[in-house]
C-alpha positions in Angstrom: 34.6 -32.4 4.2 33.3 -34.7 7.0 31.3 -37.8 6.4 28.2 -37.0 7.8 27.6 -33.7 6.3 25.3 -34.3 2.8 26.3 -32.2 0.4 22.4 -31.3 -0.8 21.0 -30.6 2.8 24.2 -28.4 3.0 23.8 -26.8 -0.3 19.5 -26.1 0.1 20.2 -24.6 3.4 23.0 -22.1 2.0 20.5 -21.6 -0.8 17.0 -21.4 1.2 15.5 -17.5 1.4 16.6 -15.9 4.4 13.7 -13.3 6.0 14.2 -9.9 5.2 12.9 -8.9 8.9 12.9 -10.7 12.0 8.9 -11.3 12.9 9.0 -8.5 15.3 10.6 -6.0 13.1 8.0 -7.3 10.5 4.7 -6.7 12.7 6.6 -3.3 13.6 6.5 -2.5 10.0 3.2 -3.2 9.1 1.6 -1.0 12.3 4.3 1.7 11.2 3.0 1.6 7.6 -0.7 1.9 8.7 0.0 4.8 11.2 1.5 6.7 7.8 -0.8 5.8 6.0 -3.4 7.6 7.9 -1.2 10.1 8.6 -0.9 10.8 5.2 -4.1 10.6 4.2 -5.2 13.1 6.9 -2.7 15.4 5.5 -3.8 14.7 2.1 -7.6 15.9 3.0 -6.2 18.8 5.0 -4.6 20.1 1.9 -8.1 19.9 0.1 -9.6 21.5 3.1 -7.1 24.2 3.6 -7.0 25.3 -0.5 -11.7 25.0 -0.7 -11.3 27.6 2.4 -8.8 30.1 0.7 -11.5 29.5 -2.5 -14.2 30.7 0.2 -16.0 27.3 -0.7 -17.6 25.8 3.2 -16.1 22.7 3.9 -18.7 20.6 6.8 -16.5 17.5 7.4 -13.2 16.0 7.2 -13.8 12.1 7.6 -10.8 9.0 8.0 -12.4 6.0 6.5 -15.7 5.2 5.0 -19.0 3.4 6.3 -20.6 4.3 9.7 -19.3 6.7 12.1 -17.6 5.7 14.9 -16.7 9.3 16.7 -16.3 12.8 15.7 -14.9 15.9 16.9 -15.6 19.4 15.9 -13.4 22.3 15.4 -15.0 25.3 14.3 -17.1 24.7 11.3 -15.6 21.7 10.7 -16.6 18.1 12.0 -13.4 15.3 12.2 -15.0 11.8 12.0 -13.6 8.7 12.3 -15.1 5.6 10.4 -15.3 2.2 10.4 -14.0 0.5 7.6 -10.2 2.0 7.2 -9.7 2.2 3.7 -9.8 6.1 2.5 -10.5 9.1 3.2 -12.5 12.5 2.2 -13.5 16.1 2.9 -17.1 17.0 2.4 -17.2 20.4 0.7 -20.1 22.5 -1.2 -19.1 20.5 -4.4 -22.1 23.3 -6.4 -19.5 26.5 -5.0 -16.9 24.5 -5.7 -18.1 24.2 -9.5 -19.0 28.2 -10.0 -15.2 29.1 -9.2 -12.7 29.3 -12.0 -10.9 26.2 -13.4 -7.8 27.7 -11.9 -9.5 27.3 -8.1 -10.7 24.1 -8.9 -7.9 22.9 -9.5 -6.2 24.4 -6.8 -8.7 23.1 -4.9 -8.4 19.1 -6.6 -4.8 19.2 -6.9 -3.8 20.7 -3.2 -3.9 17.2 -1.4 -1.3 15.9 -3.9 0.7 18.7 -3.6 0.5 18.2 0.2 1.7 14.8 0.0 4.1 15.8 -2.2 6.0 17.9 0.0 5.7 15.4 3.4 6.7 12.8 0.7 10.1 14.8 -0.5 10.5 16.0 2.9 10.6 12.8 5.1 12.2 10.9 1.2 13.6 7.4 2.4 11.3 7.4 5.4 7.9 5.0 5.6 6.1 8.0 6.4 7.7 9.8 2.8 7.2 6.7 0.7 3.3 6.6 2.0 2.8 10.3 1.3 4.6 9.8 -2.5 2.3 7.0 -3.1 -0.7 8.5 -1.6 -0.2 11.6 -4.0 0.8 10.0 -7.1 -2.4 7.5 -6.3 -4.5 10.2 -6.6 -2.8 11.9 -9.4 -4.1 8.5 -11.3 -7.2 9.3 -13.4 -9.4 6.7 -12.0 -12.9 7.8 -10.8 -13.7 9.7 -7.7 -9.6 10.3 -7.4 -8.2 13.7 -7.9 -6.8 13.0 -11.2 -10.4 12.0 -12.6 -11.8 15.4 -11.0 -9.5 17.5 -12.5 -10.2 15.7 -16.1 -13.9 16.1 -15.7 -13.5 20.0 -14.5 -11.6 20.7 -17.6 -13.3 18.9 -20.3 -16.6 20.2 -18.6 -14.6 24.1 -19.1 -13.6 22.7 -22.7 -16.8 21.7 -23.5 -18.8 24.8 -21.8 -21.3 22.4 -20.6 -21.8 19.0 -18.7 -21.8 15.8 -21.0 -22.4 11.9 -19.7 -21.1 10.8 -22.6 -18.0 12.4 -22.6 -17.4 11.9 -19.1 -18.0 8.6 -19.2 -15.5 8.1 -22.1 -13.4 9.8 -19.5 -13.7 7.5 -16.7 -13.6 4.3 -18.6 -10.5 5.6 -20.8 -8.7 7.2 -17.3 -9.2 3.8 -15.6 -8.0 2.0 -18.4 -4.5 4.1 -18.6 -4.4 3.4 -14.6 -4.5 0.5 -15.4 -1.7 0.3 -17.9 0.4 2.3 -15.8 -0.3 -0.2 -13.0 0.9 -2.8 -15.0 4.1 -0.8 -16.4 5.2 -0.5 -12.8 4.6 -3.9 -11.8 6.6 -5.0 -14.4 9.4 -3.2 -13.3 9.6 -5.2 -10.3 8.1 -8.7 -11.2 
């Protein structure tokens, strides 16, 4: 061993964490994830839109993002909008008409977005686009407030009770949030 090499420096250099990706690839991966998430959210909402229209429920808007509208394009009766805050997406449909449909039709409309994401996720399995779609589908299945899993729970609860019950729906909302938190904690524990 040469005399001018210090063993602790050599060991620390050898044991230092190396970046998984070069910085230019990290930037490209981040932009890829953002683009895949936007397309995955559009696929999810398009699933709801198709299921609602097949059930005879009018849909007026499919939006990507939240907040003030930046731009929009109209195709037929549906306006496609891009909004300022790039978090989330939505389909504006006639909720009153949806509630008059059978429980099966309501479940079909609420779960159609998840099904579309799962189909895309498995079709593109192993790619960034596939993983993002699987995550969007799984995340929307959780019983979090205003997510598809919660909406299915509310529809089932109302069908079983044959009426609306604010205390029961609040109980579903809080317990659904708790269950979602436990699931997220369990998944995080698998990786930490």
